[in-house]
Each structure stands twice: as structure tokens, then as C-alpha cells.
Gaussian input, Z-matrix of N, CA and C with variables (Angstrom, degrees):
# hf/3-21g

backbone

0 1
 N
 C     1     B1
 C     2     B2     1     A1
 N     3     B3     2     A2     1     D1
 C     4     B4     3     A3     2     D2
 C     5     B5     4     A4     3     D3
 N     6     B6     5     A5     4     D4
 C     7     B7     6     A6     5     D5
 C     8     B8     7     A7     6     D6
 N     9     B9     8     A8     7     D7
 C    10    B10     9     A9     8     D8
 C    11    B11    10    A10     9     D9
 N    12    B12    11    A11    10    D10
 C    13    B13    12    A12    11    D11
 C    14    B14    13    A13    12    D12
 N    15    B15    14    A14    13    D13
 C    16    B16    15    A15    14    D14
 C    17    B17    16    A16    15    D15
 N    18    B18    17    A17    16    D16
 C    19    B19    18    A18    17    D17
 C    20    B20    19    A19    18    D18
 N    21    B21    20    A20    19    D19
 C    22    B22    21    A21    20    D20
 C    23    B23    22    A22    21    D21
 N    24    B24    23    A23    22    D22
 C    25    B25    24    A24    23    D23
 C    26    B26    25    A25    24    D24
 N    27    B27    26    A26    25    D25
 C    28    B28    27    A27    26    D26
 C    29    B29    28    A28    27    D27
 N    30    B30    29    A29    28    D28
 C    31    B31    30    A30    29    D29
 C    32    B32    31    A31    30    D30
 N    33    B33    32    A32    31    D31
 C    34    B34    33    A33    32    D32
 C    35    B35    34    A34    33    D33
 N    36    B36    35    A35    34    D34
 C    37    B37    36    A36    35    D35
 C    38    B38    37    A37    36    D36
 N    39    B39    38    A38    37    D37
 C    40    B40    39    A39    38    D38
 C    41    B41    40    A40    39    D39
 N    42    B42    41    A41    40    D40
 C    43    B43    42    A42    41    D41
 C    44    B44    43    A43    42    D42
 N    45    B45    44    A44    43    D43
 C    46    B46    45    A45    44    D44
 C    47    B47    46    A46    45    D45
 N    48    B48    47    A47    46    D46
 C    49    B49    48    A48    47    D47
 C    50    B50    49    A49    48    D48
 N    51    B51    50    A50    49    D49
 C    52    B52    51    A51    50    D50
 C    53    B53    52    A52    51    D51
 N    54    B54    53    A53    52    D52
 C    55    B55    54    A54    53    D53
 C    56    B56    55    A55    54    D54
 N    57    B57    56    A56    55    D55
 C    58    B58    57    A57    56    D56
 C    59    B59    58    A58    57    D57
 N    60    B60    59    A59    58    D58
 C    61    B61    60    A60    59    D59
 C    62    B62    61    A61    60    D60
 N    63    B63    62    A62    61    D61
 C    64    B64    63    A63    62    D62
 C    65    B65    64    A64    63    D63
 N    66    B66    65    A65    64    D64
 C    67    B67    66    A66    65    D65
 C    68    B68    67    A67    66    D66
 N    69    B69    68    A68    67    D67
 C    70    B70    69    A69    68    D68
 C    71    B71    70    A70    69    D69
 N    72    B72    71    A71    70    D70
 C    73    B73    72    A72    71    D71
 C    74    B74    73    A73    72    D72
 N    75    B75    74    A74    73    D73
 C    76    B76    75    A75    74    D74
 C    77    B77    76    A76    75    D75
 N    78    B78    77    A77    76    D76
 C    79    B79    78    A78    77    D77
 C    80    B80    79    A79    78    D78
 N    81    B81    80    A80    79    D79
 C    82    B82    81    A81    80    D80
 C    83    B83    82    A82    81    D81
 N    84    B84    83    A83    82    D82
 C    85    B85    84    A84    83    D83
 C    86    B86    85    A85    84    D84
 N    87    B87    86    A86    85    D85
 C    88    B88    87    A87    86    D86
 C    89    B89    88    A88    87    D87
 N    90    B90    89    A89    88    D88
 C    91    B91    90    A90    89    D89
 C    92    B92    91    A91    90    D90
 N    93    B93    92    A92    91    D91
 C    94    B94    93    A93    92    D92
 C    95    B95    94    A94    93    D93
 N    96    B96    95    A95    94    D94
 C    97    B97    96    A96    95    D95
 C    98    B98    97    A97    96    D96
 N    99    B99    98    A98    97    D97
 C   100   B100    99    A99    98    D98
 C   101   B101   100   A100    99    D99
 N   102   B102   101   A101   100   D100
 C   103   B103   102   A102   101   D101
 C   104   B104   103   A103   102   D102
 N   105   B105   104   A104   103   D103
 C   106   B106   105   A105   104   D104
 C   107   B107   106   A106   105   D105
 N   108   B108   107   A107   106   D106
 C   109   B109   108   A108   107   D107
 C   110   B110   109   A109   108   D108
 N   111   B111   110   A110   109   D109
 C   112   B112   111   A111   110   D110
 C   113   B113   112   A112   111   D111
 N   114   B114   113   A113   112   D112
 C   115   B115   114   A114   113   D113
 C   116   B116   115   A115   114   D114
 N   117   B117   116   A116   115   D115
 C   118   B118   117   A117   116   D116
 C   119   B119   118   A118   117   D117
 N   120   B120   119   A119   118   D118
 C   121   B121   120   A120   119   D119
 C   122   B122   121   A121   120   D120
 N   123   B123   122   A122   121   D121
 C   124   B124   123   A123   122   D122
 C   125   B125   124   A124   123   D123
 N   126   B126   125   A125   124   D124
 C   127   B127   126   A126   125   D125
 C   128   B128   127   A127   126   D126
 N   129   B129   128   A128   127   D127
 C   130   B130   129   A129   128   D128
 C   131   B131   130   A130   129   D129
 N   132   B132   131   A131   130   D130
 C   133   B133   132   A132   131   D131
 C   134   B134   133   A133   132   D132
 N   135   B135   134   A134   133   D133
 C   136   B136   135   A135   134   D134
 C   137   B137   136   A136   135   D135
 N   138   B138   137   A137   136   D136
 C   139   B139   138   A138   137   D137
 C   140   B140   139   A139   138   D138
 N   141   B141   140   A140   139   D139
 C   142   B142   141   A141   140   D140
 C   143   B143   142   A142   141   D141
 N   144   B144   143   A143   142   D142
 C   145   B145   144   A144   143   D143
 C   146   B146   145   A145   144   D144
 N   147   B147   146   A146   145   D145
 C   148   B148   147   A147   146   D146
 C   149   B149   148   A148   147   D147
 N   150   B150   149   A149   148   D148
 C   151   B151   150   A150   149   D149
 C   152   B152   151   A151   150   D150
 N   153   B153   152   A152   151   D151
 C   154   B154   153   A153   152   D152
 C   155   B155   154   A154   153   D153
 N   156   B156   155   A155   154   D154
 C   157   B157   156   A156   155   D155
 C   158   B158   157   A157   156   D156
 N   159   B159   158   A158   157   D157
 C   160   B160   159   A159   158   D158
 C   161   B161   160   A160   159   D159
 N   162   B162   161   A161   160   D160
 C   163   B163   162   A162   161   D161
 C   164   B164   163   A163   162   D162
 N   165   B165   164   A164   163   D163
 C   166   B166   165   A165   164   D164
 C   167   B167   166   A166   165   D165
 N   168   B168   167   A167   166   D166
 C   169   B169   168   A168   167   D167
 C   170   B170   169   A169   168   D168
 N   171   B171   170   A170   169   D169
 C   172   B172   171   A171   170   D170
 C   173   B173   172   A172   171   D171
 N   174   B174   173   A173   172   D172
 C   175   B175   174   A174   173   D173
 C   176   B176   175   A175   174   D174
 N   177   B177   176   A176   175   D175
 C   178   B178   177   A177   176   D176
 C   179   B179   178   A178   177   D177
 N   180   B180   179   A179   178   D178
 C   181   B181   180   A180   179   D179
 C   182   B182   181   A181   180   D180
 N   183   B183   182   A182   181   D181
 C   184   B184   183   A183   182   D182
 C   185   B185   184   A184   183   D183
 N   186   B186   185   A185   184   D184
 C   187   B187   186   A186   185   D185
 C   188   B188   187   A187   186   D186
 N   189   B189   188   A188   187   D187
 C   190   B190   189   A189   188   D188
 C   191   B191   190   A190   189   D189
 N   192   B192   191   A191   190   D190
 C   193   B193   192   A192   191   D191
 C   194   B194   193   A193   192   D192
 N   195   B195   194   A194   193   D193
 C   196   B196   195   A195   194   D194
 C   197   B197   196   A196   195   D195
 N   198   B198   197   A197   196   D196
 C   199   B199   198   A198   197   D197
 C   200   B200   199   A199   198   D198
 N   201   B201   200   A200   199   D199
 C   202   B202   201   A201   200   D200
 C   203   B203   202   A202   201   D201
 N   204   B204   203   A203   202   D202
 C   205   B205   204   A204   203   D203
 C   206   B206   205   A205   204   D204
 N   207   B207   206   A206   205   D205
 C   208   B208   207   A207   206   D206
 C   209   B209   208   A208   207   D207
 N   210   B210   209   A209   208   D208
 C   211   B211   210   A210   209   D209
 C   212   B212   211   A211   210   D210
 N   213   B213   212   A212   211   D211
 C   214   B214   213   A213   212   D212
 C   215   B215   214   A214   213   D213
 N   216   B216   215   A215   214   D214
 C   217   B217   216   A216   215   D215
 C   218   B218   217   A217   216   D216
 N   219   B219   218   A218   217   D217
 C   220   B220   219   A219   218   D218
 C   221   B221   220   A220   219   D219
 N   222   B222   221   A221   220   D220
 C   223   B223   222   A222   221   D221
 C   224   B224   223   A223   222   D222
 N   225   B225   224   A224   223   D223
 C   226   B226   225   A225   224   D224
 C   227   B227   226   A226   225   D225
 N   228   B228   227   A227   226   D226
 C   229   B229   228   A228   227   D227
 C   230   B230   229   A229   228   D228
 N   231   B231   230   A230   229   D229
 C   232   B232   231   A231   230   D230
 C   233   B233   232   A232   231   D231
 N   234   B234   233   A233   232   D232
 C   235   B235   234   A234   233   D233
 C   236   B236   235   A235   234   D234
 N   237   B237   236   A236   235   D235
 C   238   B238   237   A237   236   D236
 C   239   B239   238   A238   237   D237
 N   240   B240   239   A239   238   D238
 C   241   B241   240   A240   239   D239
 C   242   B242   241   A241   240   D240
 N   243   B243   242   A242   241   D241
 C   244   B244   243   A243   242   D242
 C   245   B245   244   A244   243   D243
 N   246   B246   245   A245   244   D244
 C   247   B247   246   A246   245   D245
 C   248   B248   247   A247   246   D246
 N   249   B249   248   A248   247   D247
 C   250   B250   249   A249   248   D248
 C   251   B251   250   A250   249   D249
 N   252   B252   251   A251   250   D250
 C   253   B253   252   A252   251   D251
 C   254   B254   253   A253   252   D252
 N   255   B255   254   A254   253   D253
 C   256   B256   255   A255   254   D254
 C   257   B257   256   A256   255   D255
 N   258   B258   257   A257   256   D256
 C   259   B259   258   A258   257   D257
 C   260   B260   259   A259   258   D258
 N   261   B261   260   A260   259   D259
 C   262   B262   261   A261   260   D260
 C   263   B263   262   A262   261   D261
 N   264   B264   263   A263   262   D262
 C   265   B265   264   A264   263   D263
 C   266   B266   265   A265   264   D264
 N   267   B267   266   A266   265   D265
 C   268   B268   267   A267   266   D266
 C   269   B269   268   A268   267   D267
 N   270   B270   269   A269   268   D268
 C   271   B271   270   A270   269   D269
 C   272   B272   271   A271   270   D270
 N   273   B273   272   A272   271   D271
 C   274   B274   273   A273   272   D272
 C   275   B275   274   A274   273   D273
 N   276   B276   275   A275   274   D274
 C   277   B277   276   A276   275   D275
 C   278   B278   277   A277   276   D276
 N   279   B279   278   A278   277   D277
 C   280   B280   279   A279   278   D278
 C   281   B281   280   A280   279   D279
 N   282   B282   281   A281   280   D280
 C   283   B283   282   A282   281   D281
 C   284   B284   283   A283   282   D282
 N   285   B285   284   A284   283   D283
 C   286   B286   285   A285   284   D284
 C   287   B287   286   A286   285   D285
 N   288   B288   287   A287   286   D286
 C   289   B289   288   A288   287   D287
 C   290   B290   289   A289   288   D288
 N   291   B291   290   A290   289   D289
 C   292   B292   291   A291   290   D290
 C   293   B293   292   A292   291   D291
 N   294   B294   293   A293   292   D292
 C   295   B295   294   A294   293   D293
 C   296   B296   295   A295   294   D294
 N   297   B297   296   A296   295   D295
 C   298   B298   297   A297   296   D296
 C   299   B299   298   A298   297   D297
 N   300   B300   299   A299   298   D298
 C   301   B301   300   A300   299   D299
 C   302   B302   301   A301   300   D300
 N   303   B303   302   A302   301   D301
 C   304   B304   303   A303   302   D302
 C   305   B305   304   A304   303   D303
 N   306   B306   305   A305   304   D304
 C   307   B307   306   A306   305   D305
 C   308   B308   307   A307   306   D306
 N   309   B309   308   A308   307   D307
 C   310   B310   309   A309   308   D308
 C   311   B311   310   A310   309   D309

   B1=1.4645
   B2=1.5306
   B3=1.3167
   B4=1.4603
   B5=1.5284
   B6=1.3210
   B7=1.4679
   B8=1.5221
   B9=1.3442
   B10=1.4647
   B11=1.5278
   B12=1.3340
   B13=1.4601
   B14=1.5281
   B15=1.3346
   B16=1.4652
   B17=1.5277
   B18=1.3161
   B19=1.4702
   B20=1.5237
   B21=1.3340
   B22=1.4631
   B23=1.5240
   B24=1.3251
   B25=1.4653
   B26=1.5290
   B27=1.3287
   B28=1.4705
   B29=1.5283
   B30=1.3221
   B31=1.4674
   B32=1.5241
   B33=1.3303
   B34=1.4676
   B35=1.5357
   B36=1.3349
   B37=1.4692
   B38=1.5289
   B39=1.3324
   B40=1.4625
   B41=1.5209
   B42=1.3337
   B43=1.4646
   B44=1.5187
   B45=1.3136
   B46=1.4647
   B47=1.5332
   B48=1.3426
   B49=1.4730
   B50=1.5276
   B51=1.3340
   B52=1.4745
   B53=1.5258
   B54=1.3345
   B55=1.4614
   B56=1.5190
   B57=1.3443
   B58=1.4669
   B59=1.5207
   B60=1.3267
   B61=1.4621
   B62=1.5233
   B63=1.3325
   B64=1.4565
   B65=1.5178
   B66=1.3340
   B67=1.4561
   B68=1.5220
   B69=1.3246
   B70=1.4637
   B71=1.5258
   B72=1.3454
   B73=1.4597
   B74=1.5213
   B75=1.3363
   B76=1.4625
   B77=1.5227
   B78=1.3309
   B79=1.4663
   B80=1.5281
   B81=1.3516
   B82=1.4693
   B83=1.5268
   B84=1.3483
   B85=1.4556
   B86=1.5217
   B87=1.3340
   B88=1.4635
   B89=1.5270
   B90=1.3079
   B91=1.4693
   B92=1.5125
   B93=1.3369
   B94=1.4672
   B95=1.5260
   B96=1.3371
   B97=1.4619
   B98=1.5254
   B99=1.3323
   B100=1.4640
   B101=1.5327
   B102=1.3274
   B103=1.4594
   B104=1.5339
   B105=1.3315
   B106=1.4661
   B107=1.5296
   B108=1.3408
   B109=1.4687
   B110=1.5305
   B111=1.3323
   B112=1.4666
   B113=1.5305
   B114=1.3222
   B115=1.4692
   B116=1.5245
   B117=1.3261
   B118=1.4644
   B119=1.5271
   B120=1.3309
   B121=1.4707
   B122=1.5267
   B123=1.3136
   B124=1.4699
   B125=1.5311
   B126=1.3240
   B127=1.4709
   B128=1.5319
   B129=1.3447
   B130=1.4721
   B131=1.5283
   B132=1.3178
   B133=1.4659
   B134=1.5258
   B135=1.3249
   B136=1.4567
   B137=1.5307
   B138=1.3249
   B139=1.4650
   B140=1.5152
   B141=1.3207
   B142=1.4589
   B143=1.5202
   B144=1.3134
   B145=1.4628
   B146=1.5224
   B147=1.3298
   B148=1.4563
   B149=1.5316
   B150=1.3299
   B151=1.4616
   B152=1.5297
   B153=1.3310
   B154=1.4636
   B155=1.5324
   B156=1.3288
   B157=1.4646
   B158=1.5249
   B159=1.3338
   B160=1.4679
   B161=1.5321
   B162=1.3416
   B163=1.4629
   B164=1.5265
   B165=1.3430
   B166=1.4717
   B167=1.5370
   B168=1.3332
   B169=1.4779
   B170=1.5248
   B171=1.3230
   B172=1.4715
   B173=1.5315
   B174=1.3319
   B175=1.4704
   B176=1.5342
   B177=1.3262
   B178=1.4657
   B179=1.5235
   B180=1.3166
   B181=1.4623
   B182=1.5062
   B183=1.3268
   B184=1.4704
   B185=1.5330
   B186=1.3244
   B187=1.4716
   B188=1.5314
   B189=1.3378
   B190=1.4655
   B191=1.5302
   B192=1.3263
   B193=1.4698
   B194=1.5339
   B195=1.3361
   B196=1.4612
   B197=1.5298
   B198=1.3388
   B199=1.4693
   B200=1.5328
   B201=1.3127
   B202=1.4667
   B203=1.5228
   B204=1.3522
   B205=1.4661
   B206=1.5282
   B207=1.3366
   B208=1.4640
   B209=1.5289
   B210=1.3135
   B211=1.4618
   B212=1.5318
   B213=1.2982
   B214=1.4565
   B215=1.5311
   B216=1.3319
   B217=1.4580
   B218=1.5184
   B219=1.3365
   B220=1.4548
   B221=1.5257
   B222=1.3258
   B223=1.4649
   B224=1.5231
   B225=1.3210
   B226=1.4717
   B227=1.5194
   B228=1.3299
   B229=1.4726
   B230=1.5329
   B231=1.3437
   B232=1.4497
   B233=1.5171
   B234=1.3272
   B235=1.4715
   B236=1.5188
   B237=1.3364
   B238=1.4603
   B239=1.5239
   B240=1.3275
   B241=1.4633
   B242=1.5262
   B243=1.3360
   B244=1.4588
   B245=1.5153
   B246=1.3300
   B247=1.4589
   B248=1.5166
   B249=1.3155
   B250=1.4640
   B251=1.5313
   B252=1.3397
   B253=1.4734
   B254=1.5256
   B255=1.3267
   B256=1.4634
   B257=1.5290
   B258=1.3320
   B259=1.4634
   B260=1.5280
   B261=1.3224
   B262=1.4571
   B263=1.5330
   B264=1.3274
   B265=1.4723
   B266=1.5261
   B267=1.3360
   B268=1.4634
   B269=1.5289
   B270=1.3306
   B271=1.4600
   B272=1.5298
   B273=1.3324
   B274=1.4682
   B275=1.5295
   B276=1.3381
   B277=1.4666
   B278=1.5300
   B279=1.3444
   B280=1.4610
   B281=1.5222
   B282=1.3295
   B283=1.4640
   B284=1.5388
   B285=1.3343
   B286=1.4643
   B287=1.5228
   B288=1.3420
   B289=1.4560
   B290=1.5317
   B291=1.3252
   B292=1.4696
   B293=1.5313
   B294=1.3309
   B295=1.4604
   B296=1.5383
   B297=1.3163
   B298=1.4662
   B299=1.5215
   B300=1.3251
   B301=1.4762
   B302=1.5192
   B303=1.3478
   B304=1.4631
   B305=1.5311
   B306=1.3150
   B307=1.4701
   B308=1.5300
   B309=1.3398
   B310=1.4823
   B311=1.5154
   A1=108.41
   A2=117.16
   A3=120.91
   A4=109.92
   A5=115.76
   A6=120.47
   A7=110.67
   A8=116.46
   A9=120.08
   A10=110.41
   A11=117.14
   A12=120.12
   A13=110.38
   A14=116.76
   A15=120.39
   A16=110.47
   A17=117.22
   A18=121.83
   A19=110.49
   A20=116.47
   A21=121.25
   A22=110.21
   A23=116.27
   A24=120.78
   A25=111.03
   A26=116.96
   A27=120.84
   A28=110.84
   A29=116.97
   A30=121.34
   A31=110.74
   A32=116.39
   A33=121.48
   A34=111.07
   A35=116.41
   A36=120.37
   A37=112.68
   A38=117.45
   A39=120.86
   A40=114.23
   A41=117.97
   A42=122.14
   A43=108.92
   A44=117.14
   A45=120.42
   A46=111.69
   A47=116.36
   A48=121.36
   A49=107.59
   A50=115.33
   A51=121.07
   A52=108.70
   A53=114.93
   A54=121.19
   A55=108.24
   A56=116.04
   A57=121.26
   A58=105.31
   A59=116.78
   A60=119.86
   A61=111.35
   A62=115.35
   A63=121.72
   A64=106.67
   A65=115.47
   A66=120.52
   A67=110.06
   A68=115.20
   A69=121.34
   A70=109.05
   A71=116.05
   A72=117.93
   A73=111.71
   A74=117.40
   A75=120.64
   A76=112.95
   A77=116.41
   A78=120.60
   A79=110.01
   A80=116.93
   A81=119.65
   A82=109.80
   A83=115.65
   A84=119.21
   A85=113.32
   A86=117.41
   A87=120.57
   A88=107.75
   A89=115.55
   A90=120.53
   A91=113.52
   A92=116.84
   A93=119.88
   A94=110.76
   A95=116.15
   A96=119.95
   A97=110.27
   A98=116.02
   A99=120.40
   A100=110.69
   A101=117.03
   A102=120.53
   A103=110.93
   A104=116.68
   A105=120.65
   A106=110.56
   A107=116.99
   A108=121.33
   A109=110.10
   A110=116.81
   A111=121.13
   A112=111.07
   A113=117.02
   A114=120.78
   A115=110.29
   A116=117.17
   A117=120.07
   A118=111.19
   A119=116.77
   A120=119.80
   A121=110.99
   A122=116.79
   A123=121.38
   A124=110.44
   A125=116.13
   A126=121.75
   A127=111.60
   A128=115.65
   A129=121.94
   A130=112.49
   A131=115.05
   A132=121.22
   A133=110.05
   A134=116.12
   A135=121.08
   A136=105.47
   A137=117.64
   A138=117.97
   A139=111.49
   A140=114.47
   A141=123.06
   A142=107.47
   A143=116.62
   A144=120.39
   A145=109.32
   A146=115.96
   A147=122.30
   A148=107.12
   A149=115.93
   A150=121.63
   A151=109.47
   A152=117.08
   A153=120.82
   A154=111.97
   A155=117.21
   A156=119.57
   A157=111.89
   A158=116.90
   A159=119.63
   A160=112.56
   A161=117.71
   A162=120.37
   A163=110.63
   A164=117.00
   A165=120.66
   A166=112.99
   A167=117.93
   A168=120.73
   A169=110.28
   A170=116.90
   A171=120.88
   A172=109.36
   A173=116.11
   A174=120.39
   A175=110.99
   A176=116.62
   A177=120.33
   A178=110.60
   A179=115.78
   A180=120.97
   A181=113.75
   A182=117.15
   A183=119.32
   A184=110.52
   A185=116.99
   A186=120.58
   A187=110.12
   A188=116.16
   A189=120.57
   A190=110.45
   A191=116.50
   A192=122.90
   A193=110.78
   A194=116.32
   A195=120.93
   A196=113.05
   A197=116.95
   A198=121.68
   A199=110.51
   A200=115.51
   A201=122.41
   A202=106.98
   A203=119.01
   A204=120.34
   A205=116.53
   A206=118.28
   A207=118.34
   A208=112.52
   A209=114.41
   A210=125.13
   A211=105.07
   A212=122.17
   A213=128.60
   A214=113.52
   A215=113.98
   A216=121.84
   A217=108.67
   A218=115.74
   A219=121.33
   A220=109.52
   A221=114.54
   A222=122.19
   A223=107.96
   A224=116.13
   A225=121.48
   A226=107.31
   A227=115.13
   A228=121.50
   A229=111.53
   A230=116.56
   A231=121.34
   A232=115.23
   A233=117.74
   A234=121.11
   A235=110.34
   A236=115.56
   A237=121.17
   A238=108.77
   A239=116.10
   A240=121.33
   A241=110.70
   A242=117.16
   A243=120.11
   A244=111.04
   A245=115.14
   A246=122.17
   A247=110.68
   A248=117.19
   A249=120.30
   A250=112.57
   A251=118.33
   A252=119.59
   A253=111.18
   A254=116.43
   A255=120.79
   A256=109.50
   A257=116.15
   A258=120.76
   A259=110.28
   A260=116.49
   A261=121.74
   A262=111.19
   A263=117.02
   A264=120.44
   A265=110.68
   A266=116.26
   A267=120.44
   A268=110.98
   A269=116.37
   A270=121.13
   A271=110.21
   A272=116.00
   A273=120.82
   A274=111.59
   A275=117.02
   A276=121.07
   A277=112.65
   A278=116.73
   A279=120.15
   A280=113.37
   A281=116.24
   A282=121.13
   A283=111.63
   A284=115.96
   A285=120.35
   A286=111.31
   A287=115.75
   A288=119.94
   A289=110.68
   A290=117.22
   A291=121.07
   A292=110.80
   A293=116.10
   A294=121.07
   A295=110.55
   A296=116.43
   A297=120.85
   A298=112.70
   A299=117.16
   A300=121.49
   A301=109.95
   A302=117.68
   A303=119.74
   A304=113.83
   A305=117.94
   A306=120.58
   A307=112.61
   A308=116.75
   A309=118.87
   A310=112.45
   D1=133.76
   D2=-179.98
   D3=-71.06
   D4=160.05
   D5=177.66
   D6=-59.60
   D7=-42.27
   D8=-178.88
   D9=-62.56
   D10=-45.13
   D11=-179.30
   D12=-63.05
   D13=-41.42
   D14=178.88
   D15=-63.26
   D16=-43.51
   D17=178.16
   D18=-60.43
   D19=-45.60
   D20=179.61
   D21=-62.25
   D22=-48.60
   D23=-179.05
   D24=-59.98
   D25=-46.32
   D26=179.18
   D27=-60.73
   D28=-43.34
   D29=-179.55
   D30=-62.18
   D31=-45.02
   D32=-179.41
   D33=-65.53
   D34=-38.10
   D35=-178.15
   D36=-76.32
   D37=-29.19
   D38=-174.24
   D39=-92.94
   D40=-6.95
   D41=-179.04
   D42=-128.86
   D43=132.52
   D44=-177.65
   D45=-62.32
   D46=-42.93
   D47=179.93
   D48=-127.39
   D49=126.23
   D50=179.79
   D51=-128.41
   D52=135.18
   D53=175.40
   D54=-120.21
   D55=109.75
   D56=171.37
   D57=-84.09
   D58=120.47
   D59=-169.64
   D60=-146.62
   D61=169.21
   D62=172.74
   D63=-91.35
   D64=112.18
   D65=-175.75
   D66=98.50
   D67=-159.10
   D68=179.84
   D69=-124.86
   D70=169.36
   D71=-179.52
   D72=-63.05
   D73=-26.22
   D74=177.77
   D75=-87.89
   D76=-17.06
   D77=-179.76
   D78=-147.09
   D79=70.77
   D80=177.81
   D81=-62.89
   D82=143.70
   D83=-176.76
   D84=-115.15
   D85=17.24
   D86=168.27
   D87=-154.63
   D88=156.99
   D89=-176.01
   D90=-61.51
   D91=-38.36
   D92=-178.66
   D93=-67.39
   D94=-41.60
   D95=176.97
   D96=-64.49
   D97=-41.08
   D98=178.91
   D99=-60.99
   D100=-41.26
   D101=179.86
   D102=-66.11
   D103=-41.51
   D104=178.92
   D105=-61.80
   D106=-43.78
   D107=177.41
   D108=-60.05
   D109=-46.21
   D110=-178.18
   D111=-60.80
   D112=-41.54
   D113=-179.82
   D114=-65.53
   D115=-46.91
   D116=179.99
   D117=-62.84
   D118=-40.26
   D119=177.97
   D120=-66.41
   D121=-38.45
   D122=178.11
   D123=-60.83
   D124=-33.71
   D125=178.59
   D126=-84.05
   D127=1.59
   D128=-178.40
   D129=57.72
   D130=34.99
   D131=-179.53
   D132=-84.07
   D133=132.90
   D134=168.14
   D135=-79.53
   D136=129.68
   D137=-179.49
   D138=-146.94
   D139=152.21
   D140=176.48
   D141=-91.60
   D142=127.04
   D143=176.14
   D144=-101.86
   D145=138.93
   D146=178.08
   D147=-125.03
   D148=116.97
   D149=-178.29
   D150=-82.75
   D151=105.34
   D152=-178.06
   D153=-71.60
   D154=-18.03
   D155=179.68
   D156=-70.43
   D157=-21.19
   D158=-177.77
   D159=-85.81
   D160=-7.72
   D161=-178.80
   D162=-150.08
   D163=101.82
   D164=-178.56
   D165=-57.21
   D166=-32.28
   D167=-179.86
   D168=-67.13
   D169=-38.43
   D170=177.48
   D171=-71.48
   D172=-40.23
   D173=-179.41
   D174=-57.01
   D175=-47.02
   D176=177.93
   D177=-77.03
   D178=-38.81
   D179=-176.18
   D180=-60.55
   D181=-38.58
   D182=-178.42
   D183=-70.02
   D184=-31.49
   D185=176.00
   D186=-66.49
   D187=-40.77
   D188=178.18
   D189=-69.51
   D190=-39.90
   D191=-176.78
   D192=-60.25
   D193=-41.79
   D194=-176.05
   D195=-97.52
   D196=-10.56
   D197=-170.46
   D198=56.79
   D199=36.64
   D200=179.48
   D201=-123.56
   D202=128.42
   D203=-167.58
   D204=-81.40
   D205=-8.93
   D206=-171.86
   D207=-123.43
   D208=163.23
   D209=175.27
   D210=-115.59
   D211=141.73
   D212=7.95
   D213=-79.73
   D214=164.40
   D215=174.48
   D216=-133.86
   D217=135.27
   D218=-178.89
   D219=-114.26
   D220=134.66
   D221=174.00
   D222=-120.09
   D223=134.58
   D224=175.51
   D225=-129.61
   D226=129.48
   D227=-178.94
   D228=52.48
   D229=40.35
   D230=175.91
   D231=79.42
   D232=0.43
   D233=-177.98
   D234=-112.00
   D235=139.58
   D236=176.02
   D237=-69.80
   D238=126.16
   D239=-179.60
   D240=-98.40
   D241=-46.52
   D242=179.74
   D243=150.50
   D244=-165.46
   D245=178.54
   D246=-99.45
   D247=-163.89
   D248=-173.42
   D249=-67.50
   D250=-33.83
   D251=179.21
   D252=-65.65
   D253=-45.00
   D254=179.21
   D255=-66.10
   D256=-41.84
   D257=178.19
   D258=-59.01
   D259=-43.44
   D260=179.46
   D261=-63.41
   D262=-44.13
   D263=178.22
   D264=-61.46
   D265=-43.74
   D266=179.86
   D267=-65.16
   D268=-36.70
   D269=178.37
   D270=-65.87
   D271=-46.02
   D272=-178.93
   D273=-61.05
   D274=-35.96
   D275=-177.65
   D276=-84.28
   D277=-11.78
   D278=-177.54
   D279=89.31
   D280=-5.71
   D281=-178.43
   D282=-64.99
   D283=-38.52
   D284=-178.76
   D285=-63.46
   D286=-44.26
   D287=-179.56
   D288=-60.68
   D289=-39.39
   D290=178.52
   D291=-65.80
   D292=-38.70
   D293=-179.96
   D294=-68.09
   D295=-39.61
   D296=-177.82
   D297=-78.75
   D298=-31.00
   D299=-176.77
   D300=-129.06
   D301=69.77
   D302=-174.27
   D303=-62.29
   D304=-23.88
   D305=-177.43
   D306=-75.37
   D307=-24.72
   D308=-174.37
   D309=-81.70

């Protein structure tokens, strides 16, 4: 297993919600990442942000890890959920809120 894959796997396993994105949650550096951050914040989700721009191995590695070609990527409970479009659809339908807050 490559170092990048191990880092990605550990991050996904150790954090309930992870957003691999361009930039950080406080300073998103693309519109799709910004939208994903806004949706997660709207759901009051605590999440770990990983800036793929700071590490080319992670940037490519996360695409290989999920077999998904674009960034951002969201993982919840260790499972790949999707990018900002899928996140937005799930948010609009209420599915995301149920996934993030199963007790409510």
C-alpha cells in the first residue's frame, strides 16, 4: 500500500466525516469545494478537511482510492458518498441530514 493510500485510509477511518477538497474549510479554493463546505456546515456537521492542493500524492491518491475522477470527495462513516453535486442532491432530498444525524 502506498503512503498516500495509507494516509487516506487512516483519515477516512479515524474521522466520521471527511472532505477531500481544494483549499480548506475556512478558505476553499474552488466553487465545488466551497459548495460542499457550505452544505456540510448547513447540516451542522463536524468534518475533517484535507487540502489536496498541498500534496499531489494525496490529490491523485484519493481519486484512485474512490475510483472517482474529481475533487471534492466526501466520506461519511468510512464510505465514499460523492462529490458536491451528489452532496447537494442528498441535501435537497433530506437524505444527507439523515445520514449525518441518524438519531434525529
